[in-house]
N, C-alpha and C positions, 0 to 999 in steps of 0.2 A: 021591696027594693024597686027603685025606678031604673029606667034605661041608662041614665047618666052614671049612676053608681055602678052598674054592671060594666059599662064601657070603661070606667076608670079602673075597676078591679082587673079587667082583662088587660088593659094597658100596663098596669103594674106587674102582672104575671109575665107579660111579653118582655118587659124590660129586664126582669130577673133572668129569664131564659137566655136573653142575648148576652148578658154580662157573664153568666155562669159558663164554666168550661168543664170539659170532661177531664177527670184526673188521669195522670200518667199511671203506668203500671206500677212504678215504684211507689208513687203516692198512695195508690189503692192498697198495695201490700202493707205499707206502714200503718194505714188507718185500720186495716183488718187486724194486724198484730196488736195494736194498742187497744182496740175494742175487745179483742179476745182476752188480753191480759186483764183488762178491767173486769170483764165478766168472770174470769177465773178467780180473781181476788175476792169479788163479792160472793161468789159461790162458796169458796173455801171458808170465808168468814161466817157465812150462814150455817154451814155444816158444823163448824166448831161451836158456834153459839147453841145450835140445836143439841149437839152432843153434851155440852156443859149443862144445859137446862134439863136434860134427861137423866143426869146422874142423881142418885139419891142425895138428899140434903145432908145426911150424916157424913158423907165423904168430903163434901166441900168445906 
């Protein structure tokens, strides 16, 4: 990488940091709830699939 490319990259990062804002507490709680619900759904789905695959084939 040359110096120009590094400076351009740093300028881009700085621009993003200026535009970005800290989320409010309500926003943060909403994101945590949605992410948690998504992880829970994926986890439960994985457990159900693992359980179904562990059953003997004569039962299915």
